[in-house]
C-alpha positions as CSV (number, residue, x, y, z in Angstrom):
1,M,12.9,-83.8,63.2
2,G,13.5,-80.2,63.9
3,Y,12.0,-79.5,60.2
4,N,8.8,-81.7,60.8
5,R,6.5,-78.9,61.2
6,F,7.5,-77.2,57.6
7,Y,6.8,-80.5,56.0
8,I,3.6,-81.3,57.5
9,N,2.3,-77.8,56.6
10,V,3.3,-78.0,53.0
11,F,2.1,-81.9,52.9
12,L,-1.5,-80.7,54.5
13,N,-1.9,-77.9,52.0
14,V,-1.1,-79.6,48.9
15,F,-3.0,-82.6,50.2
16,L,-6.2,-79.8,50.7
17,I,-5.7,-78.3,47.3
18,A,-5.7,-81.9,45.6
19,A,-8.9,-82.9,47.6
20,A,-10.5,-79.2,46.9
21,Y,-9.6,-79.6,43.0
22,L,-11.2,-83.4,42.8
23,A,-14.5,-82.2,44.9
24,F,-14.6,-79.5,42.2
25,I,-14.3,-81.9,39.4
26,F,-16.5,-84.4,41.0
27,F,-19.2,-81.8,41.7
28,L,-19.2,-79.9,38.2
29,F,-19.0,-82.9,35.9
30,I,-20.4,-85.8,37.6
31,R,-23.1,-84.6,40.0
32,D,-23.8,-81.4,37.9
33,Q,-24.2,-79.2,41.1
34,P,-22.0,-76.0,39.7
35,A,-23.1,-74.0,43.1
36,T,-21.0,-76.8,45.1
37,A,-18.6,-76.9,42.4
38,I,-17.7,-73.4,42.9
39,L,-17.8,-73.9,46.9
40,F,-14.9,-76.1,46.2
41,G,-13.2,-74.2,43.6
42,F,-12.9,-71.2,45.9
43,F,-11.5,-73.9,48.7
44,A,-9.0,-74.8,46.1
45,V,-7.9,-71.4,45.2
46,F,-7.9,-70.3,48.7
47,F,-5.4,-73.4,50.2
48,T,-3.2,-72.8,46.9
49,G,-2.8,-68.8,47.8
50,R,-2.4,-70.0,51.5
51,L,0.4,-72.5,50.4
52,I,2.2,-69.8,47.9
53,Y,1.9,-67.1,51.3
54,Y,3.6,-69.8,53.3
55,I,6.6,-70.8,51.2
56,N,7.1,-67.3,49.9
57,R,6.9,-66.1,53.9
58,T,9.8,-68.7,54.8
59,N,11.5,-67.7,51.5
60,R,11.3,-63.9,52.9
61,M,12.3,-64.9,56.1
62,L,15.5,-66.8,54.7
63,D,16.1,-63.9,52.2
64,N,16.4,-61.3,55.2
65,F,18.9,-63.8,57.0
66,I,20.9,-64.3,54.1
67,I,20.8,-60.3,53.6
68,F,21.8,-59.9,57.3
69,M,24.6,-62.0,56.8
70,K,26.0,-60.2,53.7
71,E,25.3,-56.8,55.0
72,H,26.5,-57.7,58.5
73,D,23.4,-55.3,59.6
74,P,22.6,-56.2,63.4
75,T,19.5,-54.1,62.8
76,L,17.9,-57.4,60.9
77,T,16.0,-59.9,63.3
78,I,14.2,-63.2,62.6
79,S,10.7,-63.9,63.3
80,S,11.5,-66.0,66.2
81,R,7.5,-66.7,66.5
82,F,7.2,-68.0,62.8
83,V,10.8,-69.9,62.6
84,K,10.0,-71.7,65.9
85,K,6.7,-72.9,65.0
86,T,8.1,-74.1,61.7
87,F,11.7,-75.0,62.3
88,H,12.4,-75.8,65.9
89,G,15.8,-77.0,65.4
90,F,16.9,-74.9,62.5
91,Y,15.6,-71.5,64.4
92,H,18.1,-72.4,67.1
93,N,21.0,-72.4,64.8
94,L,19.9,-69.2,62.9
95,Q,19.7,-67.5,66.2
96,K,23.1,-68.7,67.3
97,I,24.8,-67.5,64.1
98,E,22.7,-64.5,64.1
99,D,24.2,-63.6,67.7
100,E,27.6,-64.4,66.8
101,M,27.6,-62.0,63.6
102,K,26.1,-59.1,65.8
103,E,28.9,-59.6,68.5
104,S,31.3,-59.9,65.5
105,R,29.9,-57.0,64.0
106,I,30.2,-54.7,67.3
107,E,33.6,-56.2,67.7
108,K,34.6,-55.1,64.6
109,E,33.0,-51.5,64.9
110,I,34.9,-51.1,68.7
111,Q,38.2,-51.9,66.8
112,A,37.5,-49.6,63.8
113,K,37.1,-46.9,66.3
114,Y,39.8,-47.8,68.5
115,L,42.1,-47.8,65.2
116,H,40.6,-44.4,64.1
117,T,41.5,-42.9,67.3
118,I,45.0,-44.1,67.4
119,V,45.6,-42.8,63.8
120,E,43.7,-39.3,64.9
121,N,45.8,-38.9,67.8
122,V,49.3,-40.2,66.9
123,Q,52.2,-37.8,66.3
124,T,52.9,-39.2,62.9
125,G,51.0,-37.4,59.9
126,I,49.3,-40.2,57.7
127,V,47.8,-39.5,54.2
128,T,46.3,-42.3,52.2
129,L,45.8,-41.6,48.5
130,N,44.1,-43.6,46.0
131,K,45.4,-44.3,42.3
132,N,44.1,-40.7,41.3
133,N,46.0,-39.1,44.1
134,E,42.8,-38.5,45.8
135,V,42.9,-38.2,49.5
136,E,41.2,-41.1,51.2
137,L,42.3,-40.6,54.6
138,I,44.1,-37.9,56.3
139,N,44.8,-37.5,60.2
140,K,45.0,-34.5,62.3
141,A,48.7,-34.5,62.6
142,A,48.9,-34.6,58.6
143,K,46.5,-31.5,58.6
144,N,48.7,-29.5,61.2
145,Y,51.7,-30.5,59.6
146,L,50.7,-29.0,56.1
147,G,48.5,-26.8,57.6
148,V,45.4,-27.4,55.9
149,T,42.0,-27.6,57.5
150,Q,41.0,-30.7,54.8
151,L,42.2,-32.3,51.8
152,R,40.7,-33.6,49.0
153,H,43.4,-34.1,46.1
154,L,47.1,-34.3,46.7
155,S,47.5,-31.2,44.2
156,E,45.7,-28.8,46.3
157,L,49.1,-28.5,48.3
158,N,50.7,-26.7,45.4
159,K,48.5,-23.8,46.8
160,T,50.7,-23.4,49.6
161,H,53.8,-25.6,49.1
162,S,55.1,-25.3,45.9
163,G,57.0,-28.4,44.6
164,L,56.0,-30.6,47.6
165,V,53.5,-32.6,45.6
166,A,56.1,-33.4,42.7
167,R,58.6,-34.4,45.2
168,I,55.8,-36.6,47.2
169,R,55.0,-38.2,43.8
170,D,58.6,-39.1,42.9
171,L,59.0,-40.9,46.1
172,N,59.9,-44.8,45.5
173,P,58.8,-47.6,47.8
174,G,60.2,-47.1,51.4
175,E,62.2,-43.6,49.9
176,Q,62.6,-40.7,52.4
177,I,62.9,-37.2,51.8
178,L,63.2,-34.3,54.0
179,E,61.4,-31.2,53.7
180,K,61.4,-27.9,55.9
181,L,57.7,-26.5,56.1
182,T,56.8,-23.5,58.3
183,I,53.2,-23.1,59.3
184,H,52.0,-20.2,61.0
185,G,55.3,-19.1,62.0
186,K,56.2,-22.7,63.5
187,T,59.0,-24.5,61.2
188,H,58.8,-28.4,60.8
189,C,61.4,-30.6,59.7
190,L,59.5,-33.5,58.2
191,S,60.9,-36.9,57.5
192,I,58.5,-37.9,54.5
193,K,57.9,-41.5,53.6
194,G,55.9,-43.6,50.9
195,S,54.9,-46.9,51.1
196,F,52.5,-48.7,48.7
197,I,49.5,-51.3,49.2
198,K,47.1,-52.7,47.3
199,S,43.3,-53.5,48.7
200,K,40.8,-55.2,46.6
201,G,42.9,-54.9,43.9
202,E,42.7,-51.1,44.0
203,P,46.5,-49.6,44.5
204,Y,46.9,-47.0,47.4
205,T,49.6,-44.7,48.4
206,I,50.5,-44.2,52.2
207,I,52.4,-40.9,52.8
208,T,53.7,-40.5,56.5
209,F,55.0,-37.5,58.0
210,N,57.5,-37.4,61.1
211,D,58.8,-34.1,62.5
212,I,62.0,-34.7,63.4
213,K,63.4,-31.1,64.4
214,N,64.0,-32.0,68.0
215,E,65.7,-35.1,67.0
216,L,68.0,-33.2,64.7
217,E,68.7,-30.3,66.7
218,E,69.7,-32.9,69.5
219,Q,72.2,-34.7,67.1
220,E,73.5,-31.3,65.8
221,I,74.4,-30.2,69.3
222,H,75.9,-33.9,69.9
223,S,77.5,-33.7,66.6
224,W,79.0,-29.8,67.3
225,K,80.0,-31.1,70.9
226,K,82.0,-34.1,69.2
227,L,83.5,-31.5,66.4
228,I,84.7,-29.0,69.1
229,R,86.3,-31.4,71.4
230,I,88.2,-32.9,68.7
231,I,89.0,-29.5,67.1
232,T,89.8,-28.1,70.7
233,H,92.3,-31.2,71.2
234,E,94.1,-31.0,68.0
235,I,94.6,-27.2,68.4
236,M,95.6,-27.7,71.8
237,N,98.2,-30.3,70.6
238,S,100.0,-28.0,68.4
239,I,99.4,-24.8,70.5
240,T,100.8,-26.0,73.8
241,P,104.2,-27.0,72.5
242,I,104.4,-23.5,70.8
243,T,103.7,-21.4,73.7
244,T,106.2,-23.5,76.0
245,L,108.8,-22.9,73.1
246,T,108.2,-19.3,72.7
247,G,108.4,-18.9,76.3
248,A,111.8,-21.1,76.8
249,I,113.1,-19.0,74.1
250,K,111.8,-15.7,75.2
251,R,113.3,-16.5,79.0
252,K,116.8,-17.7,77.4
253,L,117.2,-14.8,75.3
254,S,116.1,-12.1,78.5
255,E,118.4,-13.9,80.6
256,R,121.3,-12.1,79.6
257,K,119.9,-9.2,78.2
258,G,120.7,-6.8,81.2
259,E,124.6,-8.2,81.4
260,R,126.4,-5.9,78.8
261,E,124.9,-3.6,76.1
262,I,126.0,-6.0,73.5
263,V,125.1,-9.4,73.9
264,E,127.2,-12.5,72.4
265,Y,125.3,-15.8,72.3
266,T,127.0,-19.2,71.6
267,S,126.7,-21.2,68.7
268,L,124.7,-23.7,70.9
269,E,122.5,-21.2,71.9
270,I,121.8,-20.0,68.5
271,Q,121.0,-23.5,67.3
272,D,119.0,-24.0,70.2
273,A,116.9,-21.3,69.3
274,L,116.6,-22.0,65.9
275,S,115.5,-25.5,66.6
276,G,112.9,-24.0,68.7
277,M,111.6,-21.7,66.0
278,D,111.5,-24.8,63.4
279,I,109.7,-26.8,65.8
280,I,107.2,-23.5,66.1
281,E,107.0,-23.0,62.4
282,E,106.1,-26.9,61.7
283,R,103.3,-26.7,64.4
284,S,101.8,-23.6,63.1
285,R,101.8,-25.3,59.2
286,G,100.2,-28.2,61.1
287,V,97.4,-26.0,62.3
288,I,97.3,-24.2,59.0
289,H,96.8,-27.9,57.6
290,F,94.5,-28.9,60.1
291,I,92.1,-25.8,59.5
292,S,92.4,-26.3,55.6
293,Q,91.2,-29.7,55.9
294,Y,88.3,-28.7,57.8
295,R,87.3,-26.5,55.2
296,K,87.3,-29.2,52.8
297,L,84.3,-30.7,54.8
298,T,82.4,-27.6,54.8
299,K,82.8,-26.2,51.5
300,L,81.8,-28.7,48.9
301,P,81.6,-27.3,45.5
302,P,77.9,-27.7,43.9
303,L,77.2,-31.6,42.3
304,Q,77.9,-31.7,38.6
305,I,75.7,-34.4,37.3
306,T,76.1,-36.6,34.8
307,G,75.8,-40.4,33.5
308,F,79.0,-42.0,33.3
309,G,79.8,-46.0,32.9
310,I,80.6,-47.6,36.3
311,T,83.0,-50.0,34.6
312,D,85.1,-47.2,33.2
313,L,85.2,-46.0,36.9
314,F,86.2,-48.8,38.2
315,D,89.0,-49.7,35.6
316,K,90.3,-45.9,36.4
317,I,90.4,-46.6,39.8
318,K,92.4,-49.7,39.4
319,Y,94.7,-48.3,37.2
320,L,95.5,-45.3,39.8
321,F,96.5,-48.0,42.2
322,K,98.3,-50.4,39.8
323,E,101.6,-50.1,40.7
324,Q,101.0,-50.0,44.6
325,L,98.6,-52.9,44.3
326,K,101.2,-54.9,42.4
327,D,103.9,-53.8,44.9
328,S,101.9,-54.7,47.7
329,G,100.8,-58.0,46.2
330,I,97.3,-57.3,46.8
331,R,94.5,-59.0,44.4
332,F,92.1,-56.6,43.0
333,Y,88.4,-57.7,41.8
334,T,85.3,-55.9,40.0
335,D,82.1,-57.3,39.2
336,V,79.4,-54.9,37.5
337,R,75.9,-56.4,37.4
338,N,72.9,-55.0,36.1
339,V,73.8,-51.3,36.2
340,K,76.1,-49.9,33.6
341,V,75.4,-46.3,33.9
342,L,75.5,-44.1,37.4
343,H,74.0,-40.4,37.4
344,A,76.1,-38.7,39.8
345,D,78.8,-36.2,40.0
346,K,81.9,-38.4,38.6
347,K,84.9,-36.3,40.5
348,M,83.0,-36.7,44.1
349,V,82.3,-40.4,43.4
350,E,86.0,-41.0,42.5
351,Q,87.0,-39.1,45.2
352,I,85.3,-41.4,47.6
353,L,86.5,-44.7,45.9
354,I,90.0,-43.4,45.9
355,N,89.9,-42.8,49.6
356,L,88.1,-46.0,50.3
357,V,90.6,-48.3,48.1
358,K,93.4,-46.2,49.9
359,N,91.9,-47.1,53.4
360,A,91.7,-50.6,52.2
361,I,95.3,-51.0,51.0
362,E,96.6,-49.7,54.4
363,A,94.4,-52.0,56.1
364,L,96.1,-54.9,54.2
365,N,99.4,-54.3,55.2
366,R,101.0,-57.6,56.5
367,I,97.7,-59.7,55.4
368,H,98.2,-63.2,54.3
369,S,96.6,-63.3,50.5
370,P,95.2,-59.6,50.6
371,F,92.3,-58.8,48.0
372,I,90.0,-55.6,47.2
373,E,86.8,-56.3,45.6
374,M,84.5,-53.6,44.1
375,K,81.1,-54.9,42.9
376,A,77.9,-52.7,41.7
377,F,74.5,-53.7,41.4
378,T,70.9,-52.7,41.3
379,D,68.8,-53.4,44.9
380,P,65.1,-54.5,44.7
381,E,64.3,-50.9,44.9
382,Y,66.1,-49.8,41.9
383,R,68.8,-48.2,43.6
384,T,72.8,-48.5,42.5
385,I,74.8,-50.0,45.0
386,L,78.3,-49.8,45.4
387,H,80.4,-52.4,47.5
388,I,84.2,-52.0,48.4
389,E,85.6,-54.7,50.5
390,D,88.7,-56.1,51.8
391,N,90.1,-58.8,53.9
392,G,92.3,-56.5,55.8
393,H,92.8,-56.1,59.8
394,G,89.1,-54.5,60.2
395,I,88.1,-51.9,62.9
396,P,87.6,-52.9,66.3
397,A,84.1,-52.4,67.5
398,K,84.4,-49.6,70.0
399,Y,85.7,-47.3,67.2
400,L,82.9,-48.1,64.7
401,E,80.7,-45.5,65.8
402,H,83.1,-42.8,65.3
403,V,84.4,-43.5,61.8
404,F,82.6,-40.8,60.3
405,V,83.2,-38.2,62.9
406,P,85.4,-35.5,61.2
407,F,89.3,-35.9,62.1
408,F,88.8,-39.2,64.0
409,T,91.2,-41.9,62.9
410,T,92.6,-45.0,64.2
411,R,96.1,-44.4,62.0
412,E,99.0,-42.7,63.1
413,Q,99.3,-40.7,59.8
414,G,95.7,-40.6,58.9
415,S,93.9,-37.1,58.6
416,G,90.5,-38.3,59.6
417,I,88.6,-36.7,57.0
418,G,88.3,-39.3,54.4
419,L,85.2,-41.2,55.6
420,S,83.7,-37.8,56.8
421,L,84.2,-36.4,53.3
422,S,82.7,-39.4,51.6
423,K,79.6,-39.0,54.2
424,Q,79.3,-35.4,53.1
425,I,79.5,-36.2,49.1
426,M,77.0,-39.2,50.0
427,R,74.5,-36.5,51.5
428,L,74.9,-34.1,48.9
429,H,73.5,-36.9,46.4
430,K,70.7,-37.8,48.9
431,G,72.3,-41.6,49.4
432,D,73.5,-43.2,51.9
433,I,77.0,-44.9,53.2
434,A,77.4,-47.5,55.7
435,L,80.4,-49.1,56.7
436,F,80.6,-52.9,58.1
437,S,83.8,-54.4,59.5
438,E,85.3,-57.0,62.1
439,E,88.4,-57.2,63.4
440,G,90.6,-59.6,62.0
441,K,88.4,-60.2,59.3
442,G,87.9,-56.9,57.0
443,T,85.7,-54.1,56.2
444,R,83.0,-53.7,53.7
445,V,81.9,-50.3,52.6
446,V,78.3,-49.9,51.2
447,L,77.6,-46.7,48.8
448,K,73.9,-46.0,48.0
449,F,72.9,-43.8,45.1
C-alpha cells in the first residue's frame, strides 16, 4: 500500500496521454477540426513529457541513493518531500538505511582517526611498502629512527644508511635483524622485522622498527653481573687454598728460622711442604685453564661459510663416537629430510654437534634403552633446523634458565662452556639455539640456521 501514489500517477499520466492522442485523432480525421486536434496534440505531448519527467525524477532519486550506498557519502540526501508523496512506506525504509549508513560512515571515520592516532604515537616504527617498494605509510617513530622527515621510496634510505635497504629487502617473513643507527648524535639499536600481507589482491610489506638499546643494556649488565659472579666464585675457589697453603708453609719455615744458623728439616716436614706446593701448582694450573676456557668464548675466529652435506656431517659425528656409543649400548639415529646442503662454518657446526652429543652420552648413564637422535629438515620459513634429542636424565626445571650461562654446569667434571660456546657460534651465524628438557624424560636441543 505504500507505493500506491506512484502507480496512480503513472496510470493517470498514461490515461491522459492515451485520451489526448485519441482526441487528437478524432478531431483531426473524423471531425476535421485541425485547431482543436492541435490543442489535444499539445496536451498529449505535455502529458508524455510530464510522465517522462516524473519517471526520470524517480530514477534520479533512486540513483542518488545507490551512489550514496556505493560511495558511503553522508552528504548525499534523499528528497524527503518527493519520496514521502510518492513512496510512503519506501521512504521510511530508505531513510532508515540512510541513517544507518551515515552512522556507520561516521563510526568508521572515528575508528580510522583513532587507529591513525595510535600508529602515530606508538614507540614502534612502522613502514608499509607496496610491491614497488613505494612507501604507503610511515609513522612518526619510524621517521625518528631513520632520521627522515618524509620517505616516498625505500631506496631513498641509501643516501643516509648504506646497505640498510638491501638488508631490509632480504628479510624473510618473520625474520628479524639488528641494526645500529646513529641519528643526530643519538644511537639507536634497532630490531627490524618484516611481515607480508595482501589487501585486495595486492601484496604489501610491513617493516617494524623497535629501539631495544635500553633492553640490551639492561640484559648486558645482568649478564656481566652473572659472569662476574661466576668468575669470582671460580677464582676464589682456587685462590683461597693457594693463599692458605702458602701461609701455612711460610709459618712452618719461619718457626725454626731463629733457632740456629743452619736449619735441618725432617723428611716429614719436607714431604708436607712438597705436598702443599703440589696443591698450589695444581690450583694455579686450574686458574690458567679456567682463563683459557674463558678466552675461547671471547675470541671466536671469523666464520668460513661453505656449503656441505648434512648427511655426511651426521655420519662423521656418528663415526667419531662409534666406540663410545657401542660401549655404552646407545642407539644412534639420524634422519635428514627436505634439506641436503647447509651453508655455514663446517668446523664450528661440527664443534656444536660434538658438544651436544657428548652431553647426551653423559646424560644417558644408567638409562634403560638409551638413544640419541639427530634430525635435519626445513621449516615453513625455509630455515634449516637441526634437532639433537636423547632420553636421558634431563635437566631440572630450576636450572634451565642458566644452561647457556658461561661456566654453569650441573656435572662435577663439566667445564660449563659447551652450551655457551654453541650459543656464541649460533649468534655468529645469525641463528638460534634452544634447549627443551624435562627431568627424567630427556633433552632436545634445536639449532635454527
